[in-house]
C-alpha positions in Angstrom: -51.6 40.7 -18.6 -49.3 38.2 -20.2 -46.9 36.2 -17.9 -43.8 34.4 -18.9 -44.3 30.7 -18.7 -42.7 28.9 -15.8 -42.2 25.9 -18.1 -38.7 27.1 -19.0 -37.5 25.9 -15.6 -39.2 22.6 -16.0 -38.0 21.8 -19.5 -35.0 19.5 -19.6 -31.8 21.5 -20.4 -30.0 19.9 -23.2 -26.7 21.3 -22.0 -27.1 19.9 -18.5 -26.6 16.3 -19.7 -23.5 17.2 -21.7 -22.1 19.2 -18.8 -22.5 16.3 -16.4 -20.7 14.0 -18.9 -17.9 16.4 -19.6 -17.6 17.7 -16.0 -15.2 14.9 -15.0 -13.1 14.7 -18.2 -10.0 14.7 -16.0 -10.9 11.3 -14.6 -11.1 9.9 -18.0 -7.7 11.3 -18.9 -6.2 9.9 -15.7 -7.7 6.4 -16.3 -7.2 6.3 -20.1 -4.2 8.5 -20.9 -2.4 7.4 -24.0 0.8 9.0 -22.9 1.8 6.7 -20.1 0.8 3.2 -19.1 0.3 3.7 -15.4 0.1 1.0 -12.8 -3.4 0.6 -11.5 -4.1 2.9 -8.5 -0.6 4.4 -8.5 -1.9 7.7 -7.2 -3.6 6.1 -4.2 -0.5 4.4 -2.9 0.9 5.6 0.5 4.7 5.3 -0.4 6.0 8.4 -2.2 9.1 6.6 -3.3 7.1 3.8 -4.8 4.8 6.2 -6.6 7.8 8.1 -8.1 9.6 4.9 -9.1 6.4 3.6 -10.9 5.9 7.0 -12.7 9.6 7.0 -13.7 9.4 3.4 -15.1 6.1 4.2 -17.0 7.6 7.4 -18.5 10.8 5.8 -19.6 9.0 2.8 -21.1 6.5 4.9 -23.0 7.1 5.6 -26.7 4.1 7.8 -26.9 5.2 10.6 -24.7 5.9 14.1 -26.1 8.5 15.3 -23.7 11.3 13.8 -21.7 10.6 11.0 -19.3 11.0 13.5 -16.4 8.5 15.9 -17.9 6.0 13.2 -18.7 6.1 11.7 -15.2 6.0 15.1 -13.4 3.2 16.3 -15.7 1.1 13.3 -15.0 1.6 13.7 -11.2 0.8 17.4 -11.3 -2.2 16.8 -13.4 -3.6 14.3 -10.9 -2.9 16.6 -7.9 -4.5 19.6 -9.6 -7.5 17.8 -11.0 -8.3 15.9 -7.8 -9.0 19.2 -6.1 -11.0 19.1 -2.9 -11.6 15.4 -3.3 -8.0 14.7 -2.4 -7.4 14.2 1.3 -4.6 16.3 2.9 -2.7 13.2 3.8 -2.8 11.9 0.2 -1.9 15.3 -1.2 1.1 15.4 1.1 2.1 11.9 -0.1 1.8 13.0 -3.7 3.8 16.2 -3.1 6.5 14.1 -1.5 6.4 11.8 -4.6 7.3 14.9 -6.6 10.4 15.3 -4.5 11.2 11.6 -4.9 10.8 11.9 -8.7 13.2 14.9 -8.7 15.7 12.7 -6.8 15.3 9.8 -9.2 15.9 12.1 -12.2 18.7 14.1 -10.5 16.7 17.3 -10.7 16.1 20.2 -8.3 13.2 22.5 -7.8 13.5 25.6 -10.0 13.9 27.9 -7.1 16.7 25.8 -5.6 19.0 26.3 -8.6 22.1 28.5 -7.9 21.9 31.9 -9.5 24.4 32.7 -12.2 27.8 33.4 -10.7 26.6 32.4 -7.2 28.1 28.9 -7.3 31.6 30.1 -7.8 31.6 32.4 -4.7 32.8 31.0 -1.4 33.5 32.9 1.7 
């Protein structure tokens, strides 16, 4: 009777090393993004207004961004929130979500679902 070798599970997996290196690509992007020059530790700050102001300043100063300053700043903030995942504490996630609101205020923007529907703004009762 011929048995399959158990050596397969003991051999080093060439993909395992590359998976470990590429598993946290988002951290590299956050630290070394070429789009915005972020202040060190900006996403760890506890003041949403200060975070938003820093992101706004970085986005407006950048000549390498592809979109508007608002889009770049909000994208970087969303990227960090989404990629931090379960490693982001609830309190810090709340702070960063508030920073989004502060960023909207700084750029005089509203949430998409807060915009008046067509024809709705002209109707008063």
